[in-house]
GUMIGU-70206 format. One line per 4 residues: number of its first residue (from 1); for each residue x, y, z of N, C-alpha, C. Coordinates in Angstrom, 2 decimals. Layout:
BEGIN
NUM> X Y Z X Y Z X Y Z ~ ... $
END
This chain:
BEGIN
1> -4.69 -14.21 2.59 -4.85 -12.95 3.26 -3.97 -12.96 4.51 ~ -3.23 -11.85 4.68 -2.40 -11.73 5.89 -2.41 -10.26 6.32 ~ -1.90 -10.03 7.52 -1.92 -8.68 8.10 -1.28 -7.64 7.21 ~ -0.10 -7.88 6.65 0.50 -6.85 5.78 -0.37 -6.51 4.57 $
5> -1.07 -7.49 3.99 -1.95 -7.19 2.85 -3.12 -6.32 3.26 ~ -3.70 -6.63 4.40 -4.83 -5.84 4.88 -4.36 -4.43 5.19 ~ -3.22 -4.29 5.86 -2.73 -2.97 6.23 -2.33 -2.17 5.00 ~ -1.79 -2.82 3.99 -1.44 -2.13 2.75 -2.72 -1.62 2.06 $
9> -3.77 -2.44 2.08 -5.03 -2.01 1.48 -5.63 -0.83 2.25 ~ -5.51 -0.84 3.56 -6.02 0.27 4.39 -5.25 1.54 4.05 ~ -3.93 1.44 4.04 -3.12 2.64 3.75 -3.36 3.17 2.35 ~ -3.74 2.28 1.41 -4.06 2.71 0.04 -5.40 3.44 0.01 $
13> -6.29 3.08 0.95 -7.63 3.68 0.98 -7.69 4.98 1.74 ~ -6.62 5.29 2.49 -6.60 6.48 3.33 -5.59 7.46 2.80 ~ -6.00 8.71 2.66 -5.09 9.74 2.18 -4.76 10.74 3.30 ~ -4.42 11.95 2.87 -4.09 13.01 3.80 -5.31 13.70 4.40 $
17> -6.46 13.49 3.79 -7.71 14.09 4.30 -8.44 13.14 5.21 ~ -9.16 13.71 6.17 -9.95 12.88 7.09 -10.99 12.09 6.29 ~ -11.07 10.80 6.59 -12.01 9.91 5.93 -12.71 9.06 6.98 ~ -14.03 8.94 6.87 -14.80 8.12 7.82 -14.26 6.69 7.82 $
21> -14.13 6.14 9.04 -13.66 4.77 9.17 -14.57 3.81 8.43 ~ -15.86 4.03 8.46 -16.81 3.17 7.73 -16.50 3.15 6.24 ~ -16.13 4.29 5.70 -15.82 4.36 4.28 -14.53 3.62 3.95 ~ -13.53 3.76 4.84 -12.26 3.03 4.64 -12.52 1.52 4.68 $
25> -13.30 1.07 5.65 -13.61 -0.37 5.76 -14.30 -0.83 4.47 ~ -15.27 -0.08 3.99 -15.98 -0.46 2.76 -15.03 -0.56 1.58 ~ -14.12 0.40 1.45 -13.16 0.38 0.35 -12.24 -0.82 0.43 ~ -11.77 -1.15 1.63 -10.85 -2.27 1.81 -11.57 -3.59 1.53 $
29> -12.77 -3.74 2.07 -13.54 -4.95 1.84 -13.78 -5.14 0.36 ~ -14.12 -4.05 -0.33 -14.34 -4.12 -1.78 -13.06 -4.49 -2.52 ~ -11.97 -3.87 -2.13 -10.68 -4.11 -2.82 -10.17 -5.52 -2.60 ~ -10.38 -6.07 -1.41 -9.82 -7.36 -1.09 -10.74 -8.51 -1.47 $
33> -12.02 -8.21 -1.63 -12.96 -9.22 -2.10 -12.96 -10.50 -1.30 ~ -12.76 -11.61 -2.00 -12.84 -12.92 -1.34 -11.64 -13.23 -0.46 ~ -10.65 -12.33 -0.39 -9.52 -12.55 0.50 -9.87 -12.33 1.95 ~ -11.04 -11.72 2.22 -11.51 -11.47 3.58 -12.71 -12.33 3.86 $
37> -12.95 -12.66 5.14 -14.21 -13.33 5.48 -15.38 -12.43 5.10 ~ -16.51 -13.03 4.81 -17.69 -12.24 4.41 -18.39 -11.62 5.60 ~ -19.14 -10.57 5.31 -20.00 -9.94 6.32 -19.25 -9.23 7.40 ~ -19.85 -9.25 8.58 -19.31 -8.52 9.73 -17.92 -8.94 10.13 $
41> -17.62 -10.22 9.94 -16.31 -10.76 10.34 -15.18 -10.05 9.56 ~ -15.37 -9.88 8.27 -14.36 -9.21 7.45 -14.23 -7.73 7.82 ~ -15.37 -7.10 8.05 -15.35 -5.67 8.45 -14.66 -5.48 9.79 ~ -14.94 -6.39 10.72 -14.31 -6.30 12.04 -12.81 -6.51 11.94 $
45> -12.39 -7.41 11.08 -10.96 -7.66 10.89 -10.27 -6.40 10.37 ~ -10.86 -5.73 9.40 -10.30 -4.49 8.86 -10.26 -3.43 9.93 ~ -11.32 -3.34 10.72 -11.39 -2.37 11.81 -10.26 -2.55 12.80 ~ -10.00 -3.80 13.15 -8.92 -4.07 14.09 -7.56 -3.65 13.54 $
49> -7.36 -3.84 12.25 -6.10 -3.42 11.62 -6.01 -1.90 11.56 ~ -7.11 -1.21 11.36 -7.12 0.25 11.40 -6.69 0.73 12.78 ~ -7.26 0.12 13.82 -6.86 0.49 15.18 -5.39 0.25 15.42 ~ -4.87 -0.87 14.91 -3.44 -1.18 15.07 -2.60 -0.12 14.36 $
53> -3.02 0.31 13.18 -2.25 1.34 12.46 -2.29 2.69 13.16 ~ -3.40 2.99 13.84 -3.47 4.21 14.65 -2.51 4.08 15.81 ~ -2.56 2.95 16.49 -1.68 2.74 17.64 -0.18 2.78 17.28 ~ 0.14 2.28 16.09 1.54 2.25 15.65 2.00 3.56 15.07 $
57> 1.10 4.54 14.92 1.48 5.85 14.41 1.43 6.00 12.90 ~ 0.90 5.03 12.19 0.79 5.14 10.73 -0.45 5.94 10.33 ~ -1.46 5.91 11.16 -2.69 6.68 10.91 -2.99 7.55 12.12 ~ -3.64 8.64 11.86 -4.13 9.57 12.91 -5.65 9.44 12.95 $
61> -6.22 9.45 14.15 -7.68 9.25 14.26 -8.34 10.41 14.99 ~ -9.58 10.67 14.60 -10.47 11.58 15.31 -11.68 10.74 15.77 ~ -11.95 10.72 17.03 -13.05 9.94 17.56 -12.62 8.52 17.86 ~ -13.59 7.73 18.33 -13.34 6.34 18.68 -13.47 5.50 17.41 $
65> -12.38 4.90 16.97 -12.40 4.14 15.72 -13.28 2.92 15.76 ~ -13.72 2.53 16.95 -14.66 1.42 17.05 -16.08 1.87 16.66 ~ -16.30 3.15 16.65 -17.58 3.74 16.23 -17.39 4.24 14.80 ~ -17.49 3.30 13.84 -17.07 3.53 12.45 -17.68 4.74 11.79 $
69> -18.93 5.00 12.02 -19.60 6.10 11.30 -19.30 7.46 11.90 ~ -18.77 7.48 13.10 -18.55 8.75 13.77 -17.07 8.98 14.11 ~ -16.17 8.32 13.38 -14.74 8.54 13.56 -14.10 8.62 12.18 ~ -12.94 9.23 12.17 -12.24 9.45 10.91 -10.75 9.15 11.10 $
73> -10.10 8.81 10.00 -8.66 8.58 10.01 -8.02 9.25 8.81 ~ -6.76 9.50 8.93 -5.95 9.99 7.80 -4.52 9.53 8.03 ~ -3.73 9.55 6.96 -2.35 9.15 7.09 -1.59 10.19 7.88 ~ -0.70 9.72 8.70 0.11 10.60 9.54 1.49 10.75 8.89 $
77> 1.83 11.98 8.53 3.11 12.26 7.94 3.90 13.17 8.86 ~ 5.11 12.77 9.13 5.93 13.58 10.05 6.29 14.94 9.46 ~ 6.20 15.09 8.13 6.56 16.36 7.49 5.36 17.30 7.35 ~ 4.14 16.81 7.69 2.98 17.69 7.52 2.90 18.72 8.59 $
81> 2.44 19.91 8.24 2.27 20.99 9.21 0.79 21.15 9.50 ~ 0.47 21.44 10.74 -0.94 21.56 11.11 -1.24 22.90 11.66 $
END
């Protein structure tokens, strides 16, 4: 397991529609299985990578992404109109 694999799994789990961060984390943990640490440690690792993708401009966020159930993310496309 390495950062690019986790980030690729995150980007695969997130589309153009707003998705709860908790749901994205669950999808990534499920997809990566034993490649991630078990329990909270694996979830926290995915969360940190989601935050990094938001900071780098690959994802757009609504709310505080550290509050998984009350924040959402979606892919950020430069060609999308809002």
